[in-house]
C-alpha positions as CSV (number, residue, x, y, z in Angstrom):
1,M,0.1,0.1,0.1
2,L,1.1,3.6,-0.7
3,R,2.0,5.6,2.2
4,L,2.2,9.2,2.3
5,F,3.5,11.8,4.8
6,N,0.6,13.9,5.6
7,T,1.6,17.4,6.6
8,L,-1.7,18.0,8.5
9,N,-0.8,15.2,11.0
10,R,2.9,15.1,10.7
11,E,2.8,11.3,10.1
12,T,3.3,8.8,7.2
13,E,0.0,7.3,6.6
14,D,-1.6,4.6,4.4
15,F,-3.2,6.3,1.6
16,R,-6.7,5.8,1.6
17,P,-8.5,8.2,-0.9
18,V,-11.9,9.9,0.0
19,R,-13.4,8.3,-3.2
20,N,-12.7,4.9,-4.6
21,D,-13.8,5.7,-8.1
22,V,-11.6,8.9,-8.5
23,I,-8.9,10.4,-6.8
24,T,-9.2,14.2,-6.5
25,I,-6.0,16.5,-6.3
26,F,-5.5,20.0,-6.2
27,T,-2.1,21.5,-6.7
28,C,-1.0,25.2,-5.8
29,G,0.2,26.5,-9.1
30,P,2.5,29.2,-10.2
31,S,2.3,32.9,-9.3
32,I,2.9,34.0,-12.9
33,Y,4.4,37.5,-12.3
34,Q,7.5,36.1,-13.5
35,R,9.0,32.9,-15.5
36,A,9.1,29.8,-13.4
37,H,12.5,28.5,-12.6
38,I,13.9,24.8,-11.9
39,G,13.1,25.3,-8.3
40,N,9.4,25.8,-9.1
41,F,9.5,23.0,-11.3
42,R,10.9,20.5,-8.7
43,T,7.5,21.0,-7.0
44,F,5.3,20.6,-10.1
45,L,7.4,17.4,-10.9
46,C,7.0,15.9,-7.4
47,E,3.2,16.4,-8.0
48,D,3.4,14.9,-11.5
49,I,5.2,11.8,-9.9
50,L,2.3,11.3,-7.4
51,V,-0.3,11.6,-10.3
52,R,1.3,9.3,-12.5
53,Y,2.2,6.7,-9.6
54,L,-1.6,6.6,-8.8
55,E,-2.3,6.0,-12.4
56,Y,0.4,3.3,-12.5
57,R,-1.4,1.6,-9.4
58,G,-4.8,1.6,-11.4
59,H,-6.4,4.7,-9.9
60,S,-8.5,7.3,-11.9
61,V,-7.2,10.9,-11.0
62,K,-8.7,14.3,-11.5
63,R,-6.4,17.1,-10.8
64,G,-6.6,20.9,-10.8
65,M,-3.9,23.4,-10.7
66,N,-4.4,27.3,-10.2
67,F,-2.9,30.2,-12.1
68,T,-2.3,33.3,-9.8
69,D,-2.8,36.0,-12.4
70,I,-4.0,38.8,-10.1
71,E,-1.6,39.8,-7.2
72,D,0.4,42.8,-6.0
73,K,3.6,41.4,-7.4
74,A,1.9,41.1,-10.9
75,I,0.6,44.7,-10.9
76,K,4.1,46.0,-9.7
77,E,6.0,43.9,-12.4
78,A,3.8,44.8,-15.2
79,E,4.0,48.5,-14.4
80,A,7.9,48.2,-14.4
81,R,7.9,46.5,-17.7
82,K,5.2,49.2,-18.9
83,M,2.7,46.1,-19.9
84,T,-0.9,45.6,-18.8
85,V,-1.1,42.6,-16.3
86,P,-3.0,40.5,-18.7
87,E,-0.2,40.9,-21.2
88,L,2.5,39.9,-18.6
89,T,0.6,36.9,-17.2
90,A,-0.7,35.5,-20.5
91,G,2.9,35.2,-21.8
92,N,4.2,33.7,-18.8
93,I,1.2,31.1,-18.9
94,R,2.0,30.4,-22.2
95,D,5.7,29.8,-21.4
96,F,4.8,28.0,-18.4
97,M,2.6,25.4,-20.3
98,E,5.5,25.0,-23.0
99,E,7.8,24.0,-20.2
100,M,5.4,21.7,-18.6
101,R,5.1,19.7,-21.8
102,R,8.9,19.8,-22.3
103,L,9.5,18.3,-18.7
104,R,6.7,15.7,-19.6
105,I,4.5,16.8,-16.8
106,K,0.9,15.8,-17.3
107,I,-1.4,18.7,-17.8
108,P,-4.0,18.9,-15.2
109,D,-7.7,18.4,-15.9
110,F,-8.6,22.0,-14.6
111,L,-6.3,25.1,-15.1
112,P,-8.6,27.9,-13.5
113,R,-7.1,31.5,-13.6
114,A,-7.9,33.7,-10.6
115,S,-9.0,36.4,-13.2
116,E,-11.7,34.0,-14.4
117,T,-13.0,33.1,-10.8
118,V,-13.6,36.4,-9.2
119,D,-17.3,35.7,-9.0
120,E,-16.6,32.5,-7.0
121,A,-14.2,34.5,-4.7
122,V,-16.7,37.1,-4.0
123,A,-19.5,34.6,-3.3
124,I,-17.1,33.2,-0.5
125,I,-16.3,36.4,0.8
126,K,-20.1,37.3,1.2
127,R,-20.6,34.2,3.1
128,L,-17.8,34.7,5.4
129,L,-19.1,38.4,6.0
130,D,-22.5,36.9,6.7
131,R,-21.0,34.5,9.4
132,G,-19.1,37.2,11.0
133,I,-15.7,35.6,10.1
134,A,-14.7,38.3,7.7
135,Y,-15.3,42.0,8.3
136,W,-15.0,45.3,6.4
137,H,-12.4,47.9,7.3
138,R,-11.7,51.0,5.5
139,G,-12.9,49.7,2.1
140,N,-11.2,46.2,2.6
141,V,-12.4,42.9,3.8
142,Y,-10.3,41.0,6.3
143,F,-10.3,37.4,7.8
144,N,-10.3,37.1,11.5
145,P,-8.2,33.7,11.9
146,L,-9.3,33.4,15.7
147,K,-12.8,32.8,14.2
148,Y,-11.4,29.3,12.8
149,S,-10.5,27.0,15.5
150,D,-7.8,24.9,13.8
151,F,-6.1,28.0,12.4
152,G,-2.3,27.2,12.0
153,Q,-2.4,23.5,12.3
154,L,-0.7,22.7,8.9
155,Y,2.2,24.8,9.8
156,G,2.1,23.9,13.5
157,L,1.8,27.8,14.6
158,D,2.0,28.4,18.1
159,M,-1.2,30.3,18.7
160,T,-0.4,31.4,22.2
161,R,1.9,34.1,20.4
162,W,-1.1,35.6,18.7
163,P,-1.2,39.3,19.7
164,A,-4.0,40.6,22.0
165,K,-4.3,43.9,19.9
166,R,-5.8,43.2,16.6
167,K,-3.4,43.7,13.6
168,R,-4.4,43.7,9.9
169,Y,-2.0,42.9,6.9
170,H,-3.0,44.6,3.9
171,K,-0.7,43.0,1.1
172,D,-1.3,39.9,-0.6
173,T,1.8,38.4,0.7
174,Y,5.0,39.5,2.4
175,P,8.6,38.5,1.8
176,G,10.5,36.0,4.0
177,M,9.6,32.8,6.0
178,R,7.7,34.3,8.8
179,W,4.1,34.7,9.9
180,N,2.0,37.8,10.0
181,L,0.2,37.3,13.3
182,G,-3.2,39.1,12.5
183,D,-5.9,39.3,10.1
184,F,-5.3,39.0,6.5
185,I,-6.8,40.8,3.6
186,L,-9.4,38.9,1.3
187,W,-10.7,41.9,-0.8
188,H,-8.8,45.0,-2.0
189,G,-11.4,47.8,-2.4
190,D,-10.8,50.2,-5.1
191,R,-10.2,53.6,-3.5
192,D,-7.8,55.4,-5.9
193,G,-8.5,54.0,-9.4
194,H,-6.6,50.9,-9.9
195,T,-6.6,49.5,-13.3
196,I,-7.0,45.9,-12.0
197,C,-10.3,45.8,-10.5
198,W,-13.8,44.3,-11.1
199,D,-17.5,45.6,-10.3
200,S,-19.0,43.3,-7.9
201,P,-21.8,42.9,-5.1
202,L,-19.0,44.0,-2.8
203,G,-18.2,47.1,-4.8
204,K,-15.2,47.9,-7.0
205,G,-12.1,45.9,-6.1
206,R,-10.1,42.5,-6.6
207,P,-9.8,39.4,-4.7
208,A,-6.5,39.2,-2.6
209,W,-4.3,36.3,-3.1
210,N,-5.5,34.0,-0.3
211,I,-9.2,34.2,-1.4
212,Q,-8.4,33.3,-5.0
213,D,-7.3,29.5,-4.4
214,P,-10.6,28.8,-2.5
215,G,-12.6,30.4,-5.4
216,M,-10.8,28.4,-8.0
217,I,-11.1,25.1,-5.9
218,S,-14.8,25.6,-5.4
219,K,-15.5,26.2,-9.1
220,H,-14.3,22.5,-9.8
221,F,-14.3,20.4,-6.6
222,D,-17.4,20.7,-4.2
223,E,-16.1,17.8,-2.0
224,T,-13.1,16.9,0.3
225,L,-10.0,16.7,-1.8
226,S,-8.0,13.4,-1.5
227,V,-4.8,15.4,-1.8
228,Y,-3.8,19.0,-1.7
229,C,-0.1,19.7,-2.8
230,G,2.2,22.5,-2.8
231,G,5.8,23.9,-2.2
232,F,7.1,24.1,1.3
233,D,7.1,27.8,1.4
234,N,3.2,27.5,1.1
235,L,3.2,26.6,4.6
236,F,3.9,30.1,5.6
237,R,0.8,32.6,5.4
238,H,-1.0,30.5,2.5
239,H,-2.2,27.1,2.9
240,D,-3.3,27.5,6.5
241,Y,-5.3,30.6,5.2
242,T,-6.9,28.6,2.2
243,R,-8.0,25.8,4.7
244,A,-9.5,28.1,7.2
245,I,-11.5,30.1,4.4
246,L,-13.0,26.9,2.8
247,E,-13.6,25.0,6.0
248,S,-15.4,28.0,7.5
249,I,-18.1,27.8,4.6
250,R,-18.3,24.1,4.0
251,P,-19.6,21.3,6.2
252,Y,-16.6,19.2,5.4
253,T,-12.9,19.2,5.5
254,M,-10.9,20.5,2.6
255,A,-8.4,17.8,2.1
256,K,-7.6,14.5,3.7
257,Y,-4.0,14.4,2.8
258,W,-1.5,17.6,2.4
259,V,1.7,17.0,0.6
260,H,4.6,19.6,0.4
261,C,7.8,19.5,-1.9
262,H,10.9,21.1,-0.1
263,H,13.1,23.7,-1.7
264,L,15.6,23.5,-4.6
265,R,18.8,25.2,-3.6
266,V,21.8,26.3,-5.5
267,N,25.2,25.6,-4.4
268,G,23.8,25.6,-0.8
269,H,21.8,29.0,-1.2
270,K,18.3,30.0,-1.9
271,M,17.6,30.6,-5.2
272,S,16.6,34.3,-5.9
273,K,17.0,37.4,-8.2
274,S,19.1,39.1,-5.6
275,K,21.7,36.4,-5.6
276,G,21.8,36.1,-9.3
277,N,21.4,32.3,-9.1
278,I,18.0,31.7,-10.9
279,T,18.3,28.9,-13.1
280,Y,15.9,27.9,-16.0
281,T,15.4,24.9,-18.0
282,D,16.8,26.3,-21.3
283,T,20.0,27.3,-19.4
284,L,20.7,23.8,-18.3
285,M,20.0,22.6,-22.0
286,Q,22.5,25.3,-23.3
287,R,25.0,23.5,-21.1
288,G,24.5,20.2,-22.8
289,Y,21.8,18.5,-20.6
290,D,18.8,17.2,-22.3
291,V,15.2,17.2,-20.9
292,G,15.5,13.7,-19.4
293,D,18.5,14.7,-17.4
294,I,16.6,17.9,-16.0
295,R,13.6,15.9,-15.1
296,F,15.7,13.1,-13.5
297,F,17.7,15.5,-11.4
298,L,14.7,17.3,-10.2
299,I,12.9,14.0,-9.1
300,Y,15.9,11.9,-7.9
301,G,15.9,13.0,-4.4
302,H,13.2,12.6,-1.6
303,Y,10.6,15.3,-2.1
304,R,10.4,16.3,1.6
305,K,14.2,17.1,1.7
306,A,15.8,20.2,0.2
307,L,17.7,19.4,-3.1
308,N,21.0,21.2,-3.8
309,F,21.7,22.1,-7.4
310,S,25.3,22.1,-8.4
311,E,27.0,21.4,-11.6
312,K,28.8,18.4,-9.8
313,N,25.3,17.1,-8.6
314,M,23.8,17.6,-12.2
315,Q,26.6,15.7,-13.7
316,L,26.3,12.8,-11.2
317,A,22.6,12.5,-11.8
318,S,22.9,12.6,-15.4
319,E,25.7,10.1,-15.5
320,K,23.5,7.6,-13.2
321,L,20.7,8.0,-15.7
322,R,23.0,7.2,-18.7
323,K,24.2,4.0,-16.9
324,L,20.7,2.8,-16.5
325,K,20.0,3.5,-20.2
326,K,22.9,1.3,-21.1
327,T,21.4,-1.6,-19.3
328,V,18.2,-1.1,-21.2
329,V,20.1,-1.2,-24.5
330,M,21.5,-4.4,-23.4
331,L,17.7,-5.8,-22.8
332,E,16.6,-4.5,-26.1
333,N,19.5,-6.3,-27.9
334,R,18.4,-9.5,-26.1
335,T,14.7,-9.3,-26.9
336,A,13.0,-11.3,-29.6
337,L,9.8,-10.4,-31.2
338,R,8.4,-14.0,-31.0
339,A,9.8,-14.8,-27.6
340,T,7.2,-15.4,-25.0
341,P,7.7,-12.8,-22.0
342,Y,8.6,-14.8,-18.8
343,G,10.9,-14.9,-15.8
344,E,11.7,-13.5,-12.5
345,T,13.4,-10.2,-13.6
346,A,10.2,-8.5,-14.4
347,E,8.7,-9.2,-11.1
348,D,11.9,-8.3,-9.3
349,L,11.9,-4.7,-11.2
350,R,7.9,-4.2,-10.3
351,K,8.8,-5.1,-6.5
352,A,12.0,-3.0,-6.5
353,F,10.0,0.0,-8.0
354,A,6.9,-0.6,-5.7
355,D,9.0,-0.9,-2.5
356,G,10.4,2.8,-3.1
357,M,7.5,4.4,-4.4
358,D,5.1,3.1,-1.7
359,N,7.4,4.4,0.9
360,D,6.4,7.9,0.4
361,L,7.2,8.5,-3.1
362,D,10.9,7.8,-2.6
363,V,12.1,8.0,-6.2
364,R,15.7,7.7,-5.3
365,S,15.1,4.3,-3.8
366,A,12.9,3.2,-6.5
367,F,15.4,4.1,-9.1
368,D,18.3,2.6,-7.3
369,G,16.1,-0.4,-6.8
370,I,15.4,-1.1,-10.3
371,Y,19.0,-0.4,-11.3
372,G,20.4,-2.7,-8.8
373,V,18.0,-5.6,-10.2
374,L,19.3,-5.1,-13.8
375,V,22.9,-5.1,-12.7
376,K,22.4,-8.2,-10.6
377,T,20.7,-10.1,-13.4
378,K,23.3,-9.0,-16.1
379,P,20.8,-8.3,-18.9
380,G,23.2,-9.0,-21.6
381,T,22.9,-12.6,-20.7
382,L,19.1,-13.0,-20.2
383,A,17.1,-15.4,-22.4
384,P,15.1,-13.3,-24.9
385,G,11.6,-14.0,-23.4
386,E,12.9,-12.9,-20.0
387,A,14.5,-9.8,-21.5
388,S,11.3,-9.0,-23.3
389,A,9.3,-9.3,-20.1
390,A,11.8,-6.9,-18.2
391,L,11.6,-4.4,-21.0
392,R,7.9,-4.3,-21.0
393,T,7.9,-3.7,-17.1
394,L,10.6,-1.0,-17.5
395,K,8.3,0.9,-20.2
396,K,5.3,0.5,-17.6
397,I,7.6,2.0,-14.9
398,D,8.7,4.6,-17.2
399,E,5.2,5.9,-17.5
400,V,5.8,7.3,-14.1
401,L,9.6,8.4,-14.3
402,Q,9.3,9.5,-17.9
403,V,13.2,9.5,-18.1
404,I,14.3,6.1,-19.4
405,F,12.9,5.7,-22.9
């Protein structure tokens, strides 16, 4: 049985989806005020592995992923580049989708945009206002976290630190890995003629960042999700907010399992513009790495541990992948079209792969396991039927990994 680490309970648990007929997953998508870098794609690849492995195990999966195309950062970036926000975000969405396909990431079933779900966000805000969980202040709407009893549970926030005096935070988000201990904004009322705003039952304005995901989720999933995914940084000032909002207006929990992927670092440092170390997929391709190398490097390492990118580590991962591919060529040379597939090697490969993947999606262990099986069995000496069966199994496994063939 697949076991996943559930951030909500801080335990590795047997994975039992909410529904048997379909597994519902929502993944926190990109803030598209700028181009996604390989650190962002590490998270999206982790989620891709989860989806593909569930399908490998025979499950049907329905997945949504949001595009955050309205936020303070996008407005500021568009002004700096003398563009409209739609022009900026449309170009970044187009580039993101192209890179998703390049990295062989399955395209989600639903790709809602915040700009297209303003009505859903407004409807949620109105319900929160009616229940006294949200309130107006100087033309904006704020959420009072103290009205939701489980606030901060995902992160593990110490609520005894909450200030006695009310504080309000007016921006969509704030820099750094720290908490804003106070009420967070849901609706930016238009008071000075902002170009990005909508006429709504709340008046003229725009939805804040933390109300956007609940609006996009509710458009496609009116149920408890089996899994909610995102990057580790979303545990600060975001996913606890999303959960508090949705569970304040719904009679059921938002998600059963919460899965978070840790950061990618560059030579031991955080990837950032200020450090000048942001790396993109095409940067690596210009250095001679192919798509398989990039995908493999980003998935080869446990998703809950920080991954360090360096030229040396990239080369080591690329060489490891090449070694496996050489053994696959040996298998291909031993196969015969009319040979009946049989033998223990295929079963050993399936077991090695499952042993790693069922242990909280440990791709490194799974990959090393199948490579170990191949080395041990000496593929160049296998009977044609056994080689054929092993090759067929590897192709099935690679429907998840997407790096071998």
